[in-house]
NULO-446289 format. One line per 8 residues: number of its first residue (from 0); their letters; for each residue x, y, z of C-alpha. Coordinates in Angstrom, 3 decimals, padded with zeros to 6 digits. Each point is the difference from the previous one (the first is absolute). Layout:
BEGIN
NUM	A	X Y Z  ...
//
This chain:
BEGIN
0	MYRLEKDN	123.138 153.162 039.024  002.993 -000.540 002.705  000.386 003.521 001.262  003.287 000.988 001.902  -000.674 002.453 002.831  002.340 001.409 002.306  -000.571 002.826 002.615  -003.631 000.256 -001.592
8	RTVRINCL	001.136 000.426 -003.721  000.128 -001.791 -002.516  004.138 -000.815 -001.262  000.846 000.216 -003.973  000.659 -002.889 -001.345  002.658 001.313 -002.719  001.499 -003.937 -000.713  -000.203 -003.524 000.059
16	YKRANGYI	002.002 -002.964 -000.632  -000.613 -003.956 000.688  002.145 -001.961 001.754  001.634 -003.105 -001.458  -002.068 -001.458 003.511  -003.540 001.706 -001.138  000.059 002.370 002.376  -000.851 003.588 -001.677
24	LVGTDQGL	002.613 003.158 001.153  -001.480 003.071 000.381  001.606 003.067 -000.644  -001.636 003.319 001.779  000.623 003.165 000.962  000.436 -001.239 003.351  002.222 -002.270 -000.996  -000.032 -003.717 -000.903
32	YRFDGLRF	-002.188 -003.072 001.290  -000.807 -003.534 -000.767  -003.613 -001.114 -000.898  -001.307 -003.449 000.395  -003.511 000.315 -001.991  -001.517 001.425 002.960  002.114 002.113 002.226  003.186 002.406 -000.324
40	YPMPFQNK	002.673 -000.411 002.160  002.673 002.801 000.378  003.590 -000.685 -000.988  002.221 002.729 001.882  002.989 001.301 000.032  002.554 -001.160 002.659  000.322 003.784 000.916  -003.348 001.213 001.173
48	DYSDTVTA	000.991 003.390 -000.520  -000.242 -000.816 -003.590  -002.838 000.601 -002.625  -000.331 -000.064 -003.046  -002.582 -000.221 -003.390  000.856 -003.024 -002.034  -000.087 000.253 -003.903  001.300 -003.509 -000.968
56	IMEDSLHN	000.477 -003.460 001.157  002.157 -002.922 -001.459  000.613 -003.596 001.259  003.783 -001.055 -001.082  001.248 -003.667 -000.779  000.759 -000.410 003.517  -003.653 000.868 001.210  001.518 003.481 001.376
64	IWTGFKSG	-002.494 002.741 -000.191  000.970 003.318 -001.523  -001.867 003.288 000.605  000.313 003.278 -001.655  -001.162 003.211 001.286  -001.452 003.260 -000.537  003.298 001.291 001.280  002.257 -001.685 -002.874
72	RLAKYDRQ	001.421 -002.223 003.198  -000.066 -003.862 -000.116  -000.741 -002.199 002.763  000.303 -004.281 -000.072  -002.696 -002.144 002.771  001.925 -002.341 001.722  -002.183 -002.636 001.659  -001.380 002.864 002.888
80	FLNYINPE	000.986 003.293 -001.252  000.762 002.656 -002.720  003.405 001.201 -000.009  001.211 002.600 -002.402  002.951 -000.673 -001.991  002.486 002.336 -000.656  002.090 -000.386 -002.990  003.572 001.305 -000.378
88	EGSPTKRI	-000.877 001.594 -003.452  -002.695 002.086 001.967  -003.821 -000.109 000.139  -002.417 001.584 -002.798  -001.895 002.682 000.985  -002.703 -000.567 -002.034  -003.032 -001.527 000.361  000.458 -003.975 -000.708
96	TSFARDSA	-002.268 -001.064 -002.685  000.472 -003.341 -000.890  002.169 -003.012 000.566  000.562 -002.990 -002.355  002.086 -003.241 000.056  001.764 -001.232 -002.776  001.229 -003.634 -001.378  003.227 000.347 001.776
104	GRLWFGSA	-001.352 000.931 003.339  000.949 003.717 -000.026  -002.309 002.525 001.503  -001.322 002.809 -002.235  -001.988 003.216 001.709  -001.131 003.058 -001.622  000.018 003.528 001.202  -002.152 003.236 -000.438
112	GEGLYYFE	002.166 002.238 -001.546  003.839 -001.849 000.052  -000.144 -002.825 -002.047  000.604 -003.650 000.483  002.096 -002.195 002.101  000.489 -003.539 000.412  002.594 -001.910 002.699  002.899 -002.170 -001.370
120	QSKMYLVD	001.600 -001.560 002.620  -000.855 002.424 002.779  000.912 003.012 -001.753  -003.048 002.192 -001.030  000.541 001.374 -003.698  -002.149 002.957 -001.710  -001.134 -000.187 -003.641  -000.540 003.709 -001.109
128	AEDGLIDE	000.436 002.490 -002.664  003.529 -000.685 -000.434  -001.272 -003.842 -001.108  -002.339 001.193 -002.116  -002.871 -000.268 002.307  -002.890 002.855 -001.822  -001.186 000.927 002.839  000.807 -000.539 003.903
136	QVNALQVL	-003.546 000.323 001.244  -000.385 -004.189 -000.066  -003.689 -000.837 000.922  000.079 -003.810 -000.708  002.097 -002.944 -000.429  -000.392 -003.529 -001.395  002.255 -002.667 -001.266  -000.308 -001.809 -002.658
144	SNGQVIAG	000.208 -003.509 -001.456  003.113 000.628 -001.528  001.923 001.394 002.994  -000.448 003.515 -001.042  -001.105 002.828 002.448  -002.859 001.748 -001.453  -000.750 003.770 001.807  -002.847 001.928 -000.555
152	TDQGFALC	000.493 004.040 000.823  -001.286 003.335 -001.196  001.457 000.318 -003.649  -000.405 -003.896 -001.157  001.699 -002.644 001.790  003.379 -001.784 -000.363  001.591 -003.464 -000.654  002.764 -000.620 002.263
160	KLSGQKRT	002.624 -002.878 -000.277  002.976 -000.849 001.950  002.551 -002.250 -001.219  003.209 -000.062 001.863  000.832 003.930 000.824  -001.473 000.930 -002.682  -003.672 001.720 -000.127  -002.064 000.241 -003.045
168	VKTFTTKN	-003.409 002.691 000.023  -002.001 000.020 -003.206  -002.708 002.535 000.626  -004.186 -000.271 -001.800  -001.617 003.565 -000.102  -003.189 000.700 -002.150  002.615 000.453 -003.192  000.216 -003.507 000.521
176	GLPDQLIT	-003.910 -000.720 000.070  -001.084 000.304 003.360  -003.663 001.567 000.195  001.216 002.101 002.966  003.398 000.289 001.654  -000.630 000.348 003.800  000.498 -003.441 000.907  -002.232 -000.789 003.187
184	SLAAAVNG	000.077 -003.634 000.797  001.258 -003.566 -001.615  -001.157 -003.648 000.227  001.208 -003.132 -001.768  -002.002 -001.210 -002.958  000.250 -003.016 -001.778  002.698 -001.165 -002.317  002.476 001.751 001.641
192	WCWIGMQD	-001.770 003.901 -000.808  -000.533 002.673 002.525  -003.317 001.420 000.409  000.094 004.092 000.184  -001.893 002.382 002.465  -000.102 003.340 -001.297  -001.502 003.465 001.499  -002.252 000.799 -002.605
200	KGVCLFDP	-000.015 -002.855 -002.650  -000.634 -003.219 001.933  001.968 -002.706 -000.494  001.842 -001.377 -003.020  002.359 -003.031 -000.680  003.383 -000.150 -000.362  002.362 -003.061 -001.619  003.538 000.845 000.669
208	VQDKIWQP	000.805 -003.253 -002.716  -001.018 002.420 -002.862  000.237 003.263 002.020  -003.700 000.266 -000.708  -002.581 001.911 001.280  -003.275 000.035 -000.433  -004.019 000.593 001.438  -002.655 -002.521 000.310
216	KGLSNWAY	-003.000 001.534 -002.346  -002.058 -001.140 003.068  002.775 002.347 002.074  000.200 002.736 -003.060  -003.146 002.446 001.350  001.030 000.425 003.724  -001.910 002.510 001.545  000.375 -000.633 003.821
224	GEVTALHA	002.667 001.935 001.003  003.675 -001.005 001.699  000.228 -003.469 000.283  002.383 -000.455 003.484  -000.075 -004.130 000.383  -000.403 -003.115 -002.211  000.417 -003.830 000.979  -000.292 -002.495 -002.793
232	SGNILMIG	-001.016 -003.596 000.389  000.431 -001.904 -002.963  -001.757 001.902 -002.996  -002.372 002.208 002.882  001.548 003.368 000.897  -001.327 001.879 002.564  000.072 003.630 -000.710  000.450 002.638 003.322
240	TRDQGFFL	-000.802 003.458 -000.276  000.530 003.940 001.777  -003.756 000.363 000.125  -001.985 -002.186 -002.136  000.464 -003.290 002.241  001.233 -003.558 -001.204  -000.792 -002.015 -004.346  000.196 -003.486 -001.312
248	YNADTDYL	001.655 000.280 -003.240  -000.035 -003.612 -001.268  002.602 -000.650 -002.698  -001.287 -002.877 -001.739  -003.327 001.737 -000.982  001.656 003.108 -000.116  -003.144 001.022 002.288  000.604 003.492 002.894
256	ETLVGNTP	-002.869 000.110 002.682  -000.445 002.247 002.166  -000.748 -000.725 003.235  -000.977 003.713 001.131  -003.235 000.310 002.129  000.598 -003.802 000.917  002.039 000.711 003.544  000.421 003.327 001.673
264	VTQVSDIV	003.864 -000.069 -001.390  001.119 003.111 -001.878  003.882 000.195 000.830  002.070 -002.940 000.044  003.267 000.085 001.254  001.200 -003.699 -000.663  -001.190 -003.387 -000.888  001.221 -003.304 001.225
272	RDDQGNHW	-000.946 -003.985 -000.617  000.051 -002.287 002.972  000.700 -003.695 -000.116  -003.818 -000.683 -000.049  -000.746 001.974 -002.761  -001.535 003.227 001.820  001.169 003.384 -001.510  000.531 002.884 003.047
280	IATPANGL	-000.665 003.423 -001.462  001.943 002.726 002.174  -002.285 003.016 000.092  001.124 003.317 002.273  -003.275 000.540 000.911  -001.756 -003.509 000.593  003.321 -002.413 001.193  000.287 -003.243 -001.652
288	IRTQLASF	-002.842 -001.377 -002.525  -000.071 -003.738 -000.479  -001.783 -000.993 -003.338  000.225 -003.251 -002.276  -001.388 002.159 -002.951  002.943 -000.920 -001.904  -001.007 -003.798 -000.338  -003.567 001.556 -001.271
296	HLLPAPGN	000.033 002.196 -002.891  -002.564 001.153 -002.426  -000.363 -001.962 -003.428  -000.850 002.858 -002.948  -002.966 -002.234 -001.640  000.327 -000.300 -003.603  -002.289 002.358 -002.309  -000.350 002.496 003.249
304	PVFEHIHA	-003.036 -001.656 001.004  -002.039 001.793 002.767  001.098 -001.733 003.376  -003.897 000.010 001.637  -001.154 -001.846 -002.383  002.805 -003.204 000.253  -002.289 -001.908 001.759  002.237 -003.525 -000.495
312	ILSDSKGR	003.312 -001.032 -000.157  001.808 -003.269 -000.663  003.293 -000.995 -000.155  000.426 -003.596 -001.676  002.053 -002.810 000.210  002.123 001.445 -003.289  000.695 003.016 001.538  -002.344 002.377 -001.554
320	LWINNENN	-001.910 002.511 001.689  -003.928 000.105 -001.030  -002.119 002.802 000.814  -003.323 001.982 -001.809  -000.280 003.784 -000.942  -003.140 002.205 000.395  -000.885 -001.603 -004.076  -000.148 -003.026 002.280
328	ELLRMDNM	002.708 -001.825 -002.477  002.421 -001.688 000.945  003.619 000.642 000.272  003.028 -002.817 000.197  003.770 001.446 001.150  001.965 -003.082 -001.372  003.240 002.258 001.622  -000.604 001.702 003.388
336	RKPSVFTR	003.436 001.921 -001.205  -001.652 001.322 -003.053  -003.681 000.861 000.518  -000.368 002.134 -002.717  000.155 -003.262 -001.900  -003.429 -001.886 000.372  -003.033 -001.741 -001.731  -003.350 001.291 -000.047
344	IRISELTD	-002.984 -002.467 -000.007  -003.262 000.839 -000.646  -002.928 -001.787 000.971  -002.775 000.875 -002.449  -003.051 -000.475 002.751  001.884 002.844 002.230  -000.782 003.620 -000.616  001.559 002.231 002.593
352	KTDITALY	-003.033 000.166 001.861  000.948 -003.556 000.915  002.591 -000.320 002.646  002.248 -003.401 000.186  -000.003 -000.966 003.635  001.909 -002.760 000.524  003.205 -002.129 -001.849  001.277 -003.304 000.637
360	EDVKGFIW	002.141 -002.638 -001.437  -000.817 -003.431 000.005  002.432 -002.877 000.244  000.176 -000.422 -004.151  000.741 003.712 -000.149  -003.529 001.427 -001.213  -001.019 003.506 001.661  -003.356 000.428 001.278
368	IGTMGRGL	-001.652 002.940 -000.580  -002.711 001.173 002.659  -002.090 003.050 -000.886  -002.729 002.064 001.378  -003.504 -000.660 -001.579  001.793 -002.201 -003.007  000.708 -003.384 001.612  003.566 -001.776 -000.167
376	FLLDPSTN	001.932 -000.646 -002.447  003.419 -002.327 -001.287  002.369 001.219 -001.892  002.974 -002.331 -001.628  003.200 002.286 000.194  001.559 -001.835 -003.041  -002.484 001.176 -002.302  -001.903 003.179 001.742
384	QYRRFTEY	-003.436 -002.212 -001.140  -002.074 -000.240 003.037  -003.448 -001.451 000.763  -002.853 001.428 002.387  -001.655 -002.045 002.436  -004.067 000.107 -000.630  -001.056 -003.889 000.214  -000.759 000.115 003.881
392	PGYATASV	-003.473 002.360 001.117  001.199 003.401 000.237  003.428 -000.112 000.063  -000.460 001.631 -003.321  -000.592 003.129 001.631  001.690 -000.520 003.488  001.674 002.751 001.848  003.420 -001.725 000.942
400	LSISGSGQ	001.859 001.053 003.250  002.985 -002.698 000.016  001.491 -003.360 -001.594  002.356 -002.628 001.690  000.528 -002.769 -000.472  002.154 -003.751 000.743  001.009 -002.197 -002.277  -002.331 -000.457 -003.029
408	DVYVSSLE	-003.159 001.534 002.124  -000.785 003.753 000.074  -002.099 001.518 002.521  -001.808 003.444 -001.229  -001.802 002.046 002.310  -002.786 002.828 -001.260  -002.622 002.026 001.045  -002.034 -003.221 -001.165
416	GTIAIQAG	001.435 -002.540 002.497  003.205 -001.781 -000.242  000.478 -003.479 -002.191  002.903 -002.373 -000.439  000.522 -000.682 -004.139  002.187 -003.506 -000.564  001.805 -000.778 -003.227  001.628 -003.241 -000.949
424	QPGLHNSY	002.227 001.661 -002.198  -000.498 003.627 -000.215  -000.468 001.787 -002.953  -002.190 002.259 -002.278  -001.897 -002.738 -001.695  -000.207 -002.504 002.649  -003.070 -000.307 002.361  -000.352 000.396 003.448
432	VYTKYDSR	-001.767 -001.107 003.301  -001.522 002.927 002.155  -000.635 -000.742 003.667  -001.865 003.060 001.961  000.349 000.602 003.465  -003.462 000.393 001.559  -000.615 003.648 001.396  -002.573 -001.293 002.879
440	NIGTNYIY	002.736 -001.653 001.253  002.365 003.128 -000.306  -002.700 002.070 000.711  000.715 002.561 -002.895  000.448 000.330 -003.685  003.118 002.936 000.608  003.334 -001.591 000.348  002.939 001.688 -000.406
448	AVFRDSRN	002.257 -002.764 -000.114  000.091 -003.616 -000.105  003.296 -001.937 000.621  000.723 -004.015 000.931  002.564 -000.576 002.405  002.711 -002.828 000.103  -002.617 -001.860 001.938  -002.434 -000.201 -002.525
456	RIWFGTDG	-002.253 002.667 001.753  -001.910 002.409 -002.053  -000.258 003.250 001.554  -002.238 003.112 -000.709  000.281 003.777 000.574  -003.085 001.059 -000.128  -001.579 003.441 000.661  -001.609 000.258 003.354
464	NGLISFDG	-000.001 -003.608 000.887  003.252 -000.339 001.121  002.421 -002.829 -000.540  -001.229 -003.175 -001.731  001.660 -003.470 000.028  -001.307 -003.085 -002.287  002.098 -003.379 000.814  -002.103 -002.048 -002.859
472	KNYAVIDN	-002.931 -000.876 002.849  -000.636 003.172 002.276  -000.030 003.786 000.211  001.703 001.697 002.888  -000.259 003.745 000.518  002.269 002.048 001.659  -001.275 003.479 000.475  -000.068 002.844 002.855
480	RVGLSD	-001.555 -002.716 002.503  003.907 -001.619 000.284  001.587 002.863 -000.443  -000.027 001.232 -003.370  000.237 003.518 000.499  -001.977 001.138 -003.271
//
């Protein structure tokens, strides 16, 4: 967490904006700040007597920084200082809620009660009820890929289009399919669509080409209160709320991941993504929080397995994902975007009491399966036929802990020790050569993991005897005597 404090109190952060140069601008109740990932630097007014609460930020095509305030006034930052601007038409008197820059370079901004404004050749124009704006409480703005500006209000949203001197405003309400009329936030989605955050009904999508509004199934049972911030990265949507923290929605899998309880965040005011892929979450109580959670998301495993029973996972050379379920069946997902479509593979020798503990794919694409108490199996994924290794003494009932490999050699560690298995041509019906590593040199049969490195040394991770390496002739021990802490 990165707290901004002034006069021994936490400064409230209202909004964020990432500049083209990578810095994050932070709007607070104590003015504007620049954040470099570690520290906050004030961006003060030239007149030191001025003080205002920043509620919106935007960088224009000339890299000027525009700032909107709770007072309704606007300011520009010119290298060293903020200075209020005084439009000939007069300044708004209501809070500035949002900015947007359209494809023609025009700057738009919304106000909390006076409608929608834009600048054209240094003149400021107002779009309000007389132009067809359904509500003058504008909460959010977003420019669509077709050049139109979408304005979210308390009574639905409006599409605004400029053509010369002509202004066209088209409104959408619950009568057009909106789940909730009070729009709180907007974000660009793929395909030129737009994500729409709402007060009570979560998030929906809008397609401006077909004028279609719909709510994905994974978002249809929203029960987390008001959405306050949206940020989309490809098909991953981050959702901030007023009092329930933040969430991740995967549009590919139609899955909403609840992150309540994973962080101390309850109220989110804004979200931005920096050039390194970090997401920064603005919270009134906790300052800025950095997370890479959008890079990681929960994959809904097929068949709703009990997660405490998933002991093995494999991503194979064809991009398929393999896991075990609570019945110790193998589940193979061929398309990660459709996890509900999967193949279930049953090994008759295994029961729900026999855990699958390890999975490995060899150079020929065969899947090696280690179990607890039932030894080792080899599966042909093209036919789902398999064989059990029973010919090596003790391994028919071995408890396998790990499987790795290099070339055509496969290494298996277990409670019964470690063996190397060599095959000229891997397959279900081919013969294999077995080599057991002497436990007297390793010091134990309890081997957690085995690995062959690029110099052909074999490494053994043991229970209690540290790390052992074998170069083909000699064993070397790395333990607490040479600095291994545990």
